[in-house]
C-alpha positions in Angstrom: -20.2 -13.9 33.9 -18.2 -10.8 32.6 -15.5 -12.1 29.8 -14.4 -8.4 29.2 -12.7 -5.4 31.4 -13.0 -2.3 30.2 -9.6 -2.1 29.1 -10.0 -5.6 26.5 -13.2 -3.3 25.1 -10.8 -0.1 24.2 -8.7 -2.3 22.7 -11.0 -4.4 21.1 -12.3 -1.2 19.3 -9.5 -0.3 18.2 -8.1 -3.6 16.9 -11.6 -3.2 14.9 -10.7 0.2 13.4 -7.2 -0.2 12.8 -7.7 -3.7 10.9 -11.1 -5.8 11.3 -13.0 -2.7 9.8 -11.4 -3.0 6.1 -12.9 -6.8 5.9 -16.5 -6.0 7.1 -18.4 -8.1 3.8 -15.8 -10.9 4.7 -17.0 -10.8 8.1 -20.6 -10.0 7.8 -20.6 -13.2 5.5 -18.8 -15.5 8.2 -21.0 -14.2 10.9 -24.5 -15.0 8.9 -22.5 -18.7 8.5 -21.5 -18.6 12.5 -25.3 -17.9 13.4 -26.4 -20.5 11.7 -24.9 -22.7 13.2 -25.1 -21.9 16.2 -28.8 -21.7 16.1 -28.8 -25.2 15.1 -28.3 -26.2 18.8 -31.4 -25.0 19.7 -33.4 -26.9 16.8 -31.4 -29.9 18.3 -32.8 -29.2 21.7 -36.6 -28.2 20.8 -36.6 -31.5 18.3 -36.6 -33.6 21.9 -40.0 -32.6 22.5 -42.0 -34.3 19.7 -38.9 -37.0 19.5 -40.5 -37.7 22.7 -43.9 -36.9 23.3 -45.0 -38.1 19.8 -42.6 -40.9 18.9 -41.3 -42.7 22.0 -44.1 -41.7 24.4 -47.1 -41.2 22.1 -46.2 -44.1 19.8 -47.2 -42.0 16.5 -45.2 -44.0 13.9 -46.1 -41.8 11.2 -43.8 -38.8 12.9 -40.8 -40.9 12.5 -39.9 -40.1 9.0 -40.6 -36.1 9.5 -38.9 -36.3 12.9 -35.7 -38.0 12.0 -35.5 -35.7 8.9 -35.7 -33.1 10.6 -32.7 -34.0 12.3 -30.5 -34.9 9.7 -31.1 -31.6 7.8 -30.0 -29.7 11.3 -26.7 -31.6 11.3 -26.3 -31.0 7.3 -27.2 -27.9 7.9 -24.8 -27.1 11.2 -22.1 -28.9 9.5 -21.8 -27.1 5.7 -22.5 -23.6 7.9 -19.6 -24.7 10.2 -16.7 -25.3 7.2 -17.9 -22.3 5.3 -17.6 -19.5 8.3 -14.1 -21.3 9.7 -12.5 -20.8 5.8 -14.2 -16.8 5.8 -12.7 -16.2 9.3 -9.5 -17.6 8.7 -8.8 -15.6 5.8 -10.0 -12.9 7.9 -7.6 -13.6 10.5 -4.6 -14.2 8.3 -5.2 -11.2 5.9 -5.4 -9.1 9.9 -2.1 -10.7 11.3 -0.1 -9.9 8.0 -1.8 -6.2 7.8 -0.2 -6.0 11.8 3.2 -7.5 11.2 3.4 -5.4 8.1 2.7 -2.0 9.7 4.6 -2.9 12.9 7.9 -3.8 11.0 7.5 -0.6 8.8 6.6 1.5 12.3 9.8 -0.2 14.2 12.5 0.7 11.2 11.3 4.6 11.7 11.7 4.8 15.0 15.1 6.8 16.4 18.0 4.9 16.8 17.6 5.7 20.8 14.9 3.1 21.0 16.7 0.1 18.7 19.6 1.2 21.6 17.5 0.4 24.2 15.2 -2.4 22.7 17.7 -5.2 21.5 16.7 -7.3 18.4 15.2 -10.0 20.3 12.9 -7.8 22.0 11.1 -6.3 18.5 11.7 -9.8 17.1 9.4 -10.8 19.9 7.0 -8.1 19.6 6.3 -9.1 15.9 6.5 -12.5 16.1 5.1 -13.1 19.7 2.9 -10.5 20.2 1.2 -10.8 17.0 1.1 -14.8 17.1 -0.3 -14.6 20.2 -3.1 -12.8 18.5 -3.3 -15.1 15.8 -3.5 -18.0 18.0 -6.5 -16.7 19.7 -8.5 -15.2 16.9 -10.1 -18.0 15.6 -11.0 -19.0 19.3 -13.0 -15.9 20.0 -14.4 -15.3 17.0 -15.3 -18.5 15.6 -15.8 -20.0 18.9 -17.2 -17.2 20.9 -19.5 -16.2 18.4 -20.3 -19.6 17.3 -21.0 -20.0 21.7 -23.3 -17.0 21.6 -25.7 -17.6 19.1 -25.8 -21.2 20.7 -26.4 -19.7 24.3 -29.4 -17.2 22.8 -31.0 -20.4 20.8 -30.9 -22.6 23.8 -31.8 -20.3 26.4 -35.1 -19.2 23.9 -36.1 -22.8 24.2 -35.7 -23.5 28.0 -37.3 -20.2 28.5 -39.8 -21.3 26.0 -40.9 -24.3 28.2 -40.7 -23.0 31.7 -39.0 -19.5 32.8 -38.8 -20.6 36.1 -36.6 -23.9 35.7 -34.5 -21.6 33.4 -33.8 -19.5 36.6 -33.1 -22.6 39.0 -30.3 -23.8 36.4 -29.1 -20.5 36.1 -28.9 -20.5 40.2 -25.2 -20.6 40.3 -24.4 -17.8 38.2 -24.1 -15.0 41.1 -21.1 -16.9 42.4 -19.0 -16.7 39.1 -18.9 -12.7 38.9 -16.4 -11.7 41.4 -14.0 -14.2 41.1 -14.1 -14.1 37.1 -13.1 -10.6 37.0 -10.4 -11.1 39.3 -9.3 -14.3 37.6 -9.1 -12.6 34.2 -7.3 -9.7 35.5 -4.3 -12.4 36.9 -4.6 -13.7 33.1 -3.7 -10.6 31.6 -0.9 -9.6 33.8 0.8 -12.9 34.1 0.3 -13.0 30.6 2.3 -9.5 29.8 5.0 -11.2 32.2 5.4 -14.1 30.0 5.5 -11.6 27.0 8.4 -10.1 28.8 10.0 -13.4 29.6 9.8 -14.1 26.0 11.1 -11.5 24.8 14.5 -11.7 27.1 14.6 -15.5 25.6 14.5 -14.2 22.1 17.2 -11.3 23.4 19.3 -14.2 24.8 19.4 -16.6 21.4 20.1 -13.2 19.0 23.0 -12.9 20.8 24.3 -16.6 21.8 23.8 -16.7 17.8 25.3 -13.5 16.4 28.3 -14.3 18.6 28.9 -18.1 18.2 32.4 -17.3 17.1 32.8 -15.5 20.6 31.2 -18.2 22.3 33.4 -21.4 21.3 36.7 -19.1 21.5 35.9 -18.3 25.0 34.6 -21.4 26.3 31.0 -19.7 27.4 28.8 -22.7 26.2 28.3 -23.6 29.5 27.8 -20.0 30.9 25.3 -19.0 28.3 23.2 -22.5 28.5 22.6 -21.8 32.4 21.8 -18.2 31.6 19.2 -19.5 28.9 17.9 -21.9 31.5 17.0 -19.8 33.9 15.0 -17.3 31.9 13.2 -20.8 31.0 12.5 -21.6 34.4 11.4 -17.9 34.7 8.9 -18.5 31.5 7.8 -21.5 32.7 7.1 -19.8 36.1 4.9 -17.3 34.5 3.3 -19.5 31.8 2.0 -21.7 34.6 0.4 -19.0 36.5 -1.4 -17.5 33.6 -2.6 -21.0 32.7 -4.2 -21.5 36.5 -6.1 -18.6 35.6 -7.2 -19.8 32.6 -8.1 -22.9 33.3 -10.0 -21.7 36.7 -12.8 -20.1 34.5 -14.3 -22.9 33.0 -13.8 -24.7 36.4 -16.0 -22.2 38.1 -18.6 -22.6 35.2 -18.6 -26.4 35.8 -19.9 -25.7 39.6 -22.3 -23.6 38.2 -23.4 -26.1 36.0 -23.7 -29.1 38.8 -25.7 -26.8 40.7 -28.3 -25.6 38.1 -28.4 -29.4 37.0 -29.4 -30.2 40.5 -31.8 -28.1 41.1 -33.8 -28.7 38.4 -33.5 -32.4 38.9 -34.6 -31.4 42.4 -37.8 -28.7 41.3 -38.7 -30.2 38.2 -39.1 -33.8 38.8 -42.3 -33.2 41.0 -44.0 -31.3 37.9 -43.1 -34.3 35.6 -44.7 -37.2 37.8 -48.0 -34.7 38.4 -48.2 -35.0 34.9 -47.8 -30.5 34.7 -45.4 -31.1 32.4 -45.0 -34.1 29.6 -41.3 -36.1 29.0 -40.7 -34.2 26.2 -41.2 -30.7 27.8 -38.4 -32.4 30.4 -36.0 -33.9 27.9 -36.3 -30.5 25.5 -35.3 -28.7 28.1 -32.6 -30.6 30.1 -31.0 -31.2 26.3 -31.2 -27.1 25.8 -29.5 -26.6 29.5 -27.3 -29.3 28.9 -26.0 -28.1 25.7 -26.3 -24.5 26.8 -23.3 -25.3 29.6 -20.7 -26.5 27.4 -20.7 -23.1 25.1 -20.6 -21.7 28.6 -17.8 -23.3 29.6 -15.9 -22.8 26.6 -17.2 -18.9 26.6 -15.3 -18.9 30.3 -12.5 -20.6 28.4 -12.6 -18.0 26.2 -12.0 -15.2 28.5 -9.4 -15.9 29.6 -7.8 -16.8 26.2 -8.8 -13.3 25.2 -6.5 -11.8 28.2 -4.0 -13.4 26.8 -4.4 -11.6 23.2 -5.2 -8.3 24.9 -2.1 -8.4 26.6 -0.7 -8.6 23.0 -2.7 -6.1 21.7 -2.3 -4.0 24.3 1.6 -4.2 23.7 1.0 -3.5 19.6 -0.8 -0.6 20.3 1.9 0.9 22.8 4.7 0.3 20.1 2.2 1.4 17.1 1.5 4.8 19.2 5.7 5.9 19.6 6.6 8.6 17.2 10.1 9.0 16.4 11.5 12.4 17.4 13.4 13.0 14.4 11.1 13.5 11.7 10.9 15.2 8.3 9.8 19.3 9.3 6.3 20.7 8.0 8.0 22.2 5.3 11.4 21.0 4.2 13.9 22.9 2.3 14.9 21.4 -0.8 18.5 19.1 -0.8 21.2 21.4 -2.5 22.1 20.7 -5.9 25.4 19.0 -7.0 28.3 18.2 -4.5 28.0 20.5 -1.8 30.4 21.3 1.2 29.9 20.3 5.0 29.8 22.7 7.8 30.2 21.8 11.5 29.7 25.4 13.4 30.5 25.0 17.5 28.2 21.7 17.5 27.4 20.7 21.0 25.6 17.0 21.8 25.1 14.9 24.9 24.2 11.2 25.1 22.6 11.3 28.7 25.4 12.8 30.9 28.2 12.4 29.1 29.1 15.2 26.2 30.3 13.6 23.0 31.1 16.9 21.2 32.3 20.0 22.8 31.8 22.9 20.1 32.9 20.9 16.9 33.6 23.4 14.6 35.4 22.5 10.9 34.6 22.3 6.6 34.5 19.4 4.3 34.9 21.1 1.3 32.8 20.5 -1.6 34.5 17.7 -3.9 37.1 17.1 -1.8 38.3 14.3 0.7 38.4 15.3 4.5 39.9 12.6 7.1 38.6 12.8 10.8 41.2 11.2 12.8 41.6 10.9 16.8 41.8 8.4 19.6 38.4 6.8 20.1 35.8 8.3 21.9 36.9 11.7 20.2 33.4 12.1 18.3 34.1 11.1 15.0 31.4 8.3 14.4 28.9 10.8 16.0 29.8 13.6 13.2 28.5 10.9 10.7 25.4 10.3 12.7 24.5 14.0 13.1 25.2 14.4 8.9 22.7 11.6 8.5 20.5 12.9 11.4 20.3 9.6 13.2 21.1 12.0 16.2 20.3 16.3 16.3 22.2 18.4 18.3 22.0 19.8 21.3 23.1 23.4 20.1 25.6 24.9 16.7 24.7 24.3 12.9 24.9 21.3 11.2 24.5 22.1 7.6 25.3 20.4 4.0 25.6 22.9 0.9 24.4 25.6 3.1 21.4 24.0 4.1 21.1 22.9 8.0 20.2 19.5 8.3 17.0 19.5 10.5 15.3 21.5 7.7 15.6 19.1 5.3 13.3 15.9 3.9 14.4 12.8 6.1 14.6 10.8 3.3 16.0 13.3 0.9 18.6 14.2 3.2 19.8 10.4 3.7 19.5 10.0 -0.1 22.4 12.1 -0.6 25.0 9.4 0.6 26.9 6.2 0.1 28.2 4.9 3.1 30.9 2.3 3.2 31.4 1.0 7.3 34.1 -1.2 8.6 31.4 -4.0 8.5 30.0 -4.3 5.4 26.0 -4.8 6.6 24.9 -7.7 3.8 21.6 -9.7 3.6 20.6 -13.4 3.5 20.5 -12.8 -0.7 21.8 -13.0 -3.6 25.0 -10.9 -4.5 22.8 -9.3 -6.7 20.7 -8.2 -4.5 23.0 -6.9 -2.0 24.5 -4.3 -4.9 21.1 -3.3 -6.2 19.2 -3.2 -2.6 15.7 -3.3 -4.5 16.6 -1.2 -7.1 14.7 -2.5 -10.6 16.0 0.3 -12.9 19.6 -0.2 -12.9 21.3 -0.1 -16.3 23.3 -3.8 -17.1 26.4 -1.5 -18.3 26.5 0.6 -15.4 26.3 -2.6 -12.8 29.2 -4.1 -14.6 31.2 -0.5 -14.7 30.5 -0.7 -10.9 31.6 -4.2 -10.3 34.9 -3.7 -12.2 35.8 0.1 -10.3 35.1 -2.1 -7.1 36.9 -5.3 -8.0 34.3 -7.6 -7.8 34.6 -9.3 -11.0 37.9 -10.3 -9.6 36.0 -12.9 -7.5 33.0 -13.1 -9.4 34.2 -16.3 -11.3 34.9 -18.0 -8.2 31.4 -18.1 -7.5 29.3 -21.0 -8.2 26.1 -18.5 -9.8 27.9 -15.3 -10.0 25.7 -12.7 -9.1 23.3 -14.6 -8.7 25.1 -17.0 -5.7 24.0 -16.6 -2.1 26.0 -14.5 0.1 24.5 -16.5 3.1 23.9 -14.8 6.7 25.2 -11.3 7.5 27.7 -12.3 3.9 29.3 -15.3 5.8 29.7 -17.2 2.4 32.5 -14.1 1.5 35.6 -12.5 2.8 36.1 -9.6 4.9 37.8 -7.8 1.6 34.9 -9.6 -0.7 32.0 -8.0 1.5 33.8 -4.7 1.3 34.3 -4.2 -2.1 30.2 -5.7 -2.2 29.6 -2.6 0.0 31.8 -0.2 -2.4 29.8 -1.5 -5.7 26.9 -0.4 -3.8 28.0 2.6 -3.3 29.1 3.5 -6.5 25.7 2.5 -8.1 24.0 4.7 -5.6 26.4 7.8 -7.4 25.7 9.9 -4.3 27.1 13.3 -4.1 28.7 12.6 -0.5 30.5 9.7 0.5 31.1 8.4 4.3 34.2 6.1 5.0 33.9 4.6 8.4 36.8 2.5 8.9 36.4 1.1 5.7 39.6 -0.7 5.6 40.7 -1.5 9.4 39.6 -5.2 9.0 41.4 -6.3 6.3 44.4 -8.0 5.3 47.3 -6.0 3.2 46.6 -7.3 0.0 42.7 -6.7 0.6 43.6 -3.6 1.8 45.6 -2.4 -1.1 42.7 -3.4 -3.3 39.9 -2.3 -1.4 41.8 1.4 -1.1 42.1 1.6 -4.8 38.6 1.1 -5.0 37.8 3.5 -2.6 39.7 6.2 -4.1 37.7 5.6 -7.4 34.7 5.8 -5.3 35.6 8.8 -4.0 36.4 11.2 -7.3 33.7 14.1 -7.5 32.1 13.3 -4.4 32.4 15.2 -1.1 34.5 12.3 1.0 34.5 12.4 4.8 36.8 9.5 6.1 37.3 8.1 9.6 40.2 6.1 10.2 42.8 4.9 12.5 45.3 4.0 10.0 46.8 7.2 9.5 48.7 5.7 6.3 45.2 5.3 4.6 44.3 9.3 5.0 48.0 10.8 4.7 46.6 12.2 1.2 43.5 13.6 2.0 42.7 17.1 1.3 42.6 18.1 4.9 42.5 15.8 8.2 40.6 17.0 11.1 41.8 15.9 14.6 39.6 15.3 17.1 39.9 14.7 20.5 37.3 14.7 23.6 34.4 15.8 21.3 36.6 18.8 20.1 38.6 19.7 17.1 42.0 20.8 17.9 43.7 20.8 14.7 43.4 20.7 10.8 45.8 20.6 8.1 47.5 18.1 5.6 49.5 15.4 6.8 52.8 17.5 7.1 51.7 20.0 8.7 49.8 18.7 11.3 52.7 16.1 11.7 54.9 19.1 12.5 52.7 21.5 14.7 50.1 19.0 16.6 51.0 16.8 19.0 47.7 14.7 19.3 48.3 13.7 15.5 52.0 13.4 15.9 51.3 11.0 19.0 49.1 8.6 17.0 51.4 8.6 14.4 54.1 7.6 16.5 52.0 5.0 18.1 51.3 3.4 14.7 54.6 3.9 13.7 56.3 2.3 17.3 53.7 -0.7 16.6 54.7 -1.8 13.4 58.4 -1.2 14.5 57.8 -3.3 17.3 55.8 -6.0 15.0 
């Protein structure tokens, strides 16, 4: 019987080298007690011979005590060994799964934005939870069950061979019939298990979209529509799961057929030797018990082979993910980041996403310590400039530099450590207000924190929260209003105190009162920093030191509000559109 394909062996070697080898001492301890438990099956079958020959048939009353004591000892050792090895191997499995999950989360966060654009959160979550969970579920079955059963088989067949090797061959007469079907079934299980994981990822993605967009679902009456889409994916998962389970169930079924052939052959062949006196009843009972006990571990090992294929599909996908490497990485010899407050410069920058050209030779300078605004219609390339500066993408051609140092030549972590960012949708985590401002920093001075809270006007609403800074903000900051979330993001940026400030539509979603408060906080935040602002509301950037007008990926003009209003048709059209909209309102 074949329990592994060559591919499965490669995956098992990878799993050992990456994760299991560090726990080899615990694993060795567990294997010792596992071997002890498995070997008791052999002793149990062997004790059938003295029990029948000496006690039941021979009538030796003096043997009753030691035979009974031997049976008790077998079960005592088996029970204690089973308990110890399960505890030890459970610890190894939990540590291993925790390591895999931690590595996956850390690795996936470091992959490029292009990966996360093409792989939705539901897919990523399924890889971390579903695939790793499948390994955890089968771990005990494969290691504790398979390891014990292999040792038990060795001990049981040793007893059977010791009694009569010919009887043993007869008992295994059906084994060759298992090889071909077993290999085909294992391939089917692996293939269908992989499909099942893909469908599960689709289900996770659908749930993620439904509950993140629950307001839109309700407002548009999409409950039935989304339910039908989810039900369709559920039916598909049921279909592939059933196909995988058929393969898993068929392997133990084949072993049952083999077991029936073996028992039939032994009874026919062995009965004549018992009746002729060539073999004793004790010989037959010890052999029969050994073979009878052996077929059950064989059956479980057959089930394990199918179970392993399920785990192998998950390991294969995890290995593929961990093998991915970000294209945007730090250079081998990074240049130091510029000191002080730097200028930002784009020189003839071009960038395409696939066949779509986003920037077409864009050039401008954001002077050090001043505020530069980027304006233009949607799709002009404004947000792409931010992505280039923080190196979420690299330009196809041209130069993007900060303080005279090209962005790709800096260490990636150091580069991104130069920015404070406040965007239209302030990303808050389901944690306390304090943690959302500190973001893991543990050495922040309390006075500095209070100054940031005051400057960002967080102290205006802080007394209304039940536990002040320790109040939970809820999922995605749902316990706070839009204006309050923006003020928290500004306090976070103030506390970071970085030389470059990126503001991406930071006030566009706010009412007039909240906008005024947030805009005042932003003005304080931008003081003494090189500030880049993306804004659709021209009223929020008319006082910028320089306004850069973009259209279709190009810089069409630069200047002050008054200069652009007088000479730039694109800017004048934007201004007129907003003014006319306000009048019509």
